[in-house]
C-alpha positions as CSV (number, residue, x, y, z in Angstrom):
1,X,110.1,97.8,87.4
2,X,113.3,99.8,87.2
3,X,113.4,103.0,85.2
4,X,115.2,102.6,81.9
5,X,118.8,103.9,81.8
6,X,118.8,106.5,79.0
7,X,119.2,110.2,78.4
8,X,116.6,112.4,80.1
9,X,113.8,113.7,77.8
10,X,115.1,116.5,75.6
11,X,114.9,117.9,72.1
12,X,118.2,119.6,71.1
13,X,116.6,120.3,67.7
14,X,113.7,122.2,69.2
15,X,116.1,124.2,71.4
16,X,118.3,125.1,68.5
17,X,115.3,126.1,66.3
18,X,113.9,128.2,69.1
19,X,117.1,130.1,69.6
20,X,117.4,130.6,65.9
21,X,114.0,132.1,65.8
22,X,114.9,134.6,68.5
23,X,117.7,136.0,66.3
24,X,115.6,136.0,63.1
25,X,112.7,138.0,64.6
26,X,113.2,140.5,67.3
27,X,109.6,140.1,68.4
28,X,109.7,136.3,68.7
29,X,110.8,136.4,72.3
30,X,107.6,138.3,73.2
31,X,105.6,135.1,72.5
32,X,107.7,132.8,74.8
33,X,109.4,134.9,77.5
34,X,106.4,134.8,79.9
35,X,106.4,131.0,80.3
36,X,109.9,129.9,79.2
37,X,113.1,130.3,81.3
38,X,116.7,129.3,80.9
39,X,116.3,126.1,83.0
40,X,113.8,124.8,80.5
41,X,116.7,124.1,78.2
42,X,118.5,120.9,78.5
43,X,121.9,121.9,77.0
44,X,123.9,124.3,79.2
45,X,125.0,126.4,76.3
46,X,121.5,126.9,75.2
47,X,120.6,128.1,78.7
48,X,123.3,130.7,78.5
49,X,122.1,131.9,75.1
50,X,118.5,132.2,76.2
51,X,119.6,134.0,79.4
52,X,121.5,136.5,77.2
53,X,118.4,137.0,75.0
54,X,116.3,137.5,78.1
55,X,118.7,140.1,79.5
56,X,118.5,142.0,76.2
57,X,114.7,141.8,76.3
58,X,114.5,143.1,79.8
59,X,116.6,146.1,78.8
60,X,114.5,146.9,75.8
61,X,117.3,146.2,73.4
62,X,116.7,144.3,70.1
63,X,117.7,140.7,69.8
64,X,119.7,139.7,66.8
65,X,122.9,137.9,66.0
66,X,125.2,140.9,66.7
67,X,123.5,142.0,70.0
68,X,123.4,138.5,71.3
69,X,127.0,137.9,70.5
70,X,128.0,141.1,72.3
71,X,125.9,140.2,75.3
72,X,127.5,136.7,75.6
73,X,130.9,138.2,75.2
74,X,130.2,140.7,78.0
75,X,129.2,137.8,80.2
76,X,132.3,135.8,79.3
77,X,130.2,133.0,77.8
78,X,130.6,133.5,74.0
79,X,133.5,131.0,73.6
80,X,131.8,128.6,76.1
81,X,128.7,128.2,73.9
82,X,130.7,127.7,70.7
83,X,131.4,131.2,69.6
84,X,129.9,133.1,66.7
85,X,130.1,130.0,64.6
86,X,127.6,128.3,66.7
87,X,125.2,131.3,66.7
88,X,125.4,131.3,62.9
89,X,124.5,127.6,62.9
90,X,121.4,128.4,65.1
91,X,120.3,131.2,62.7
92,X,120.7,128.9,59.7
93,X,118.7,126.1,61.4
94,X,115.3,127.7,60.8
95,X,114.0,129.4,57.7
96,X,111.3,131.4,59.5
97,X,110.4,132.4,63.1
98,X,106.7,131.7,62.6
99,X,106.9,128.4,64.6
100,X,108.7,129.8,67.6
101,X,105.7,129.1,69.9
102,X,105.6,125.4,68.8
103,X,109.3,125.0,69.5
104,X,108.9,126.7,72.9
105,X,106.1,124.3,73.9
106,X,108.3,121.3,73.0
107,X,111.2,122.6,75.0
108,X,108.9,123.3,78.0
109,X,107.3,119.8,77.8
110,X,110.7,118.1,77.8
111,X,111.6,120.1,80.9
112,X,108.4,119.1,82.6
113,X,109.1,115.4,81.9
114,X,112.6,115.8,83.3
115,X,111.2,117.4,86.5
116,X,108.7,114.6,86.8
117,X,111.5,112.0,86.7
118,X,113.5,114.0,89.4
119,X,110.4,114.3,91.5
120,X,109.6,110.6,91.2
121,X,113.1,109.8,92.5
122,X,112.6,112.2,95.5
123,X,109.1,110.8,96.2
124,X,110.6,107.3,96.1
125,X,113.1,108.2,98.8
126,X,110.2,109.6,100.9
127,X,108.5,106.2,100.6
128,X,111.4,104.5,102.4
129,X,111.0,106.8,105.4
130,X,109.1,104.5,107.7
131,X,109.4,106.6,110.8
132,X,107.8,109.8,109.4
133,X,104.1,110.5,109.6
134,X,102.5,109.3,106.3
135,X,100.2,112.4,106.1
136,X,103.3,114.6,106.2
137,X,105.1,112.5,103.6
138,X,102.0,112.7,101.3
139,X,102.0,116.5,101.7
140,X,105.7,116.7,100.7
141,X,105.0,114.5,97.7
142,X,102.1,116.6,96.6
143,X,104.2,119.8,97.0
144,X,106.8,118.4,94.6
145,X,104.3,117.6,91.9
146,X,102.5,120.9,92.5
147,X,105.7,122.9,92.1
148,X,106.2,121.4,88.7
149,X,102.7,122.5,87.6
150,X,103.4,126.0,89.0
151,X,106.6,126.4,87.1
152,X,104.7,125.6,83.9
153,X,102.1,128.3,84.3
154,X,102.2,131.2,81.9
155,X,101.7,134.8,83.2
156,X,99.7,135.3,80.1
157,X,101.1,138.8,79.5
158,X,101.3,139.5,75.8
159,X,102.5,142.6,74.0
160,X,99.6,144.3,72.1
161,X,101.8,144.6,69.1
162,X,102.0,140.9,68.8
163,X,98.2,140.6,68.5
164,X,97.5,143.4,65.9
165,X,98.2,141.3,62.8
166,X,95.6,138.7,63.9
167,X,93.2,141.4,64.9
168,X,93.4,143.0,61.4
169,X,92.9,139.7,59.7
170,X,89.8,139.0,61.9
171,X,88.3,142.5,61.2
172,X,89.1,142.2,57.5
173,X,87.4,138.8,57.3
174,X,84.2,140.1,59.0
175,X,84.1,143.1,56.7
176,X,84.2,140.8,53.7
177,X,81.3,138.7,55.0
178,X,78.6,141.2,55.9
179,X,76.2,139.6,58.4
180,X,78.8,137.2,59.6
181,X,79.4,136.7,63.4
182,X,82.6,136.7,65.3
183,X,81.4,133.9,67.6
184,X,79.1,130.9,67.4
185,X,75.5,131.7,66.3
186,X,73.0,130.8,69.1
187,X,70.1,130.4,66.5
188,X,68.4,133.5,67.9
189,X,68.9,136.4,65.5
190,X,68.2,139.2,68.0
191,X,70.5,137.7,70.6
192,X,73.2,137.1,68.1
193,X,73.0,140.7,67.0
194,X,73.7,141.8,70.5
195,X,76.4,139.3,71.4
196,X,77.9,138.9,67.9
197,X,77.6,135.2,68.7
198,X,79.0,133.2,71.6
199,X,82.6,134.3,72.2
200,X,85.3,131.8,73.4
201,X,86.2,133.8,76.5
202,X,82.7,134.8,77.5
203,X,80.9,133.6,80.6
204,X,77.2,134.1,79.9
205,X,74.7,133.7,82.8
206,X,71.0,133.3,82.1
207,X,69.1,134.8,85.1
208,X,65.4,135.3,85.8
209,X,62.7,134.3,88.2
210,X,61.7,130.6,88.3
211,X,59.6,129.2,85.5
212,X,60.4,131.8,82.9
213,X,62.3,129.5,80.5
214,X,66.0,129.7,81.4
215,X,66.5,125.9,80.9
216,X,64.4,125.9,77.7
217,X,66.5,128.7,76.2
218,X,69.8,127.0,77.2
219,X,68.5,123.7,75.7
220,X,67.6,125.5,72.5
221,X,71.0,127.2,72.2
222,X,72.8,123.9,72.9
223,X,70.7,122.1,70.2
224,X,71.2,124.9,67.7
225,X,75.0,125.0,68.1
226,X,75.4,121.3,68.0
227,X,73.1,120.6,65.1
228,X,73.6,123.7,62.9
229,X,77.3,124.4,63.6
230,X,78.3,120.8,64.5
231,X,80.2,122.1,67.5
232,X,80.4,119.8,70.4
233,X,78.3,120.9,73.4
234,X,78.7,119.7,77.0
235,X,75.6,120.0,79.3
236,X,76.3,119.8,83.0
237,X,72.9,119.5,84.7
238,X,72.7,119.9,88.5
239,X,68.9,120.1,88.7
240,X,67.5,117.9,85.9
241,X,68.3,114.3,85.1
242,X,69.7,113.3,81.7
243,X,66.1,112.1,80.7
244,X,64.7,115.5,81.5
245,X,67.4,117.2,79.5
246,X,66.9,114.9,76.5
247,X,63.1,115.6,76.7
248,X,63.8,119.3,76.4
249,X,66.1,118.9,73.5
250,X,63.6,116.7,71.6
251,X,60.7,119.1,72.4
252,X,62.8,122.1,71.2
253,X,63.8,120.5,67.9
254,X,60.5,118.9,67.2
255,X,58.6,122.1,68.1
256,X,56.3,120.0,70.4
257,X,55.0,121.3,73.7
258,X,57.1,119.9,76.5
259,X,54.2,119.3,78.8
260,X,52.4,117.3,76.1
261,X,55.6,115.3,75.4
262,X,56.0,114.4,79.1
263,X,52.4,113.5,79.7
264,X,52.0,111.5,76.4
265,X,49.2,113.7,75.2
266,X,50.5,113.8,71.6
267,X,48.8,114.0,68.3
268,X,49.2,111.1,65.9
269,X,47.1,112.3,63.0
270,X,47.3,114.7,60.1
271,X,49.9,117.4,59.6
272,X,50.3,117.9,63.3
273,X,51.5,114.3,63.9
274,X,53.8,114.8,66.9
275,X,55.3,111.4,66.6
276,X,56.6,112.1,63.1
277,X,58.2,115.4,64.3
278,X,59.6,113.6,67.4
279,X,61.2,110.9,65.2
280,X,62.7,113.5,62.9
281,X,64.1,115.4,65.9
282,X,65.6,112.3,67.4
283,X,67.3,111.5,64.0
284,X,68.9,114.9,64.2
285,X,70.0,114.5,67.8
286,X,71.5,111.1,67.1
287,X,74.1,112.8,64.9
288,X,74.6,115.9,67.2
289,X,77.8,116.0,69.3
290,X,76.0,116.7,72.6
291,X,77.2,115.2,75.9
292,X,75.3,115.3,79.1
293,X,76.6,115.0,82.7
294,X,73.9,114.8,85.4
295,X,76.1,113.5,88.1
C-alpha cells in the first residue's frame, strides 16, 4: 500500500497555544524546555519564536511579549514571523498558561510521527540495497528508530520553584486529614507508620533468610492494596507458579493456614469452617484487580 499524500502530522493550534503560554507565564518554559526543542515545531516561524524564547531562558531573562519581540528583532526574524501583530495573536490564543505541558506533549508527539515517516522512507531505501549485508542494514534501520526515541527523552530537570505549589497542597491536604498516608496503605499499620504508605517512586526490597515469610508478606500487601484500595496490582513470580501465588492469596484473605490449604486438611464444621472462609476470600479476589505473570 502506498502512503497517503497529505500534510505531515502537525498541530498548528497546539504550537500557537504553547507559544502563547510562554508569553503569559514567565515560568511556563521551565516545564517544557528540557524535552522540547525548536525542531519539534512544524511551522518555521514557530521554530524561530521558540528559539528566541529558549535564548532568553538560557540567559536568565524573563520571557514576555516585549522581551521576545526584542530578541526576534535582534536576530532579524521579527518581520519574518509576522511581526508584533502575530505575537499578539499568539498571546490572545490562550486564556491561561496552565495547559502548557499538554500543548508541549502534542507538539512533541506530532514531531515524533513526522520523524517516523521520514525514517520509514529511509528504511525503505535500505530495503532495496540488495548488495549490502542484511545484518548491517538491520543495524542501520534500528539506529534510525532508536534515534527518534532518544530525541524524545526528557532530561527530567525541573526547577524547584515549579514544584513548590504542588508540595504545599500535598502538605496542606495531609495536615487536614490527620492519620492519612501520603502513599498506598499496605494494610500493616506499623509498616505504614514507617513508610507513610507505598510511594510511587520507591523500590522496596523484602530481604531475609529463606522461609521467614517474604512471599507471604508480599502476597498480603498485594491482596490488601488490590482489595481495600482497588488499585491494580501486578505480580511477577519467578519462583512460584500462578497456582501457588493464588493459594497464598486465598490463604491470606481467608486467614487459613497455607499448609492445611495445600494438603486439603481443612475444617468443614462449626465456626472454624475453612471452606466458608475460603469461598468468601475467593469472592473478594474475583473482584480484585490482581494480575499474575509466572512466565
